[in-house]
N, C-alpha and C positions, 0 to 999 in steps of 0.2 A: 604511459598513463600516469596521471597525477593522483596521488593519494590525498583524500579529503577527510578531515576529522572535525566533526561538529562538537560544539559544547554550548552550554548556556540554557538548556532546557530545564524544566522543573514544574513545580506546582505553583499556581498563582490564582488569586481570586479574580472573579469577573471585574473588569475595569482596570485591572493591573497591567503591568508592562514586563516584558522580557526582551533581552537582546541575545540573539543567537550569533555564534561565531563559527566560522569554517576556516580552518587552517589548511593550507595547501602545502604539498611536499616540494613544490617547485615554484619558480617565479610565475605570477599570475598576470603580469602586465601584458602578456601576449595571448592569453586565453580569450577566445572570441566571446564566450558567454560564461558567466558564473551565475548561479541562482539557487533558489530554494523551491522544493516541492514538499508536499505533505500527504500523509495517508492516515485517514481516520480508521478506527476499527471497523472491519467489514466493508470499507470503501476502497475506491481506486486512488492511485497516486495522482495528485493534481498539482498543477503549477501554481506557485504562490507569487514569486517575483523573479525577474531576470535582470541581470546587469551586463551590458554589452561593453566591449573594449572601447567603444566610442563614447562611453560615459552615459549613454542612454539607458533608461530603465523601463521595464514593462511590468505591470501589476495585474493580478487577477481582480475581477470586479469585486469579489467579496472582501478584499482588503480595505476598500472604501476609504482610502487615505489614512488608515490606521498604521500601515506597515511602511517601513522605509528600508530599501536595500542600499548598501554602500560597499565599496571595494577599497581596501588599503593596500596599494601595491608594495609599499615599503615593508609591510608585515606579511605579505602574501596571504591575506585574510579577507574574507567577505563577511559582512554582517547583515543581520536582519533585525531591525528594531521594530518591535511589535507593541503597540499601545492600545488601550481600550479593548483588551482581550475579552472574548466572549466564550461561553462554554463550547460553542460549535467550532472554535479554533483548536480544540483538543485533537491532537494527532501526533504522529511521529514526523518530524521535519527532517528532510534530507537535503544535503548540499549536492550541487550538481555543477559540473564543468564540461565545456565543450571546447576542444582544441581544434580550431579550423585547420591548423597545419597538418595534423595527421588524422583528422577525422575521428578522434577517440572521444567518447563520452564517458565521464567518470562520475561515480556516486560515492557519497559517504555512507556510513552505517546508520546514521539517523540519531536524533535526540528527541526524547519524549517531552511534549508540552501538554500539560494538563491544566485546564481552566475550570476551577470548581470552588464553591464556597464550602 
């Protein structure tokens, strides 16, 4: 199982930007999927963005072109660049990885993102 550590969350005003980072404990170049989910207070965990080993990406509709996921294999890190943030983006953001080789799904502990004036 890969250990995932998120960073980069915080408080930002509406319209602002944040970049979340997720550092993995092992090489990520073979991980089939890495991505981000989020969970707002009282809500269910929902998918935000996924990045596949093929370099394809998939985004939730609510990202509306505001978010970009990227993977840096040299640093074993995946990023989520979030622009034009809205109060409804407030949530705990979790990093996720799926290793197709052993079928293991891994989660980080989350980083809080708060969008408020």
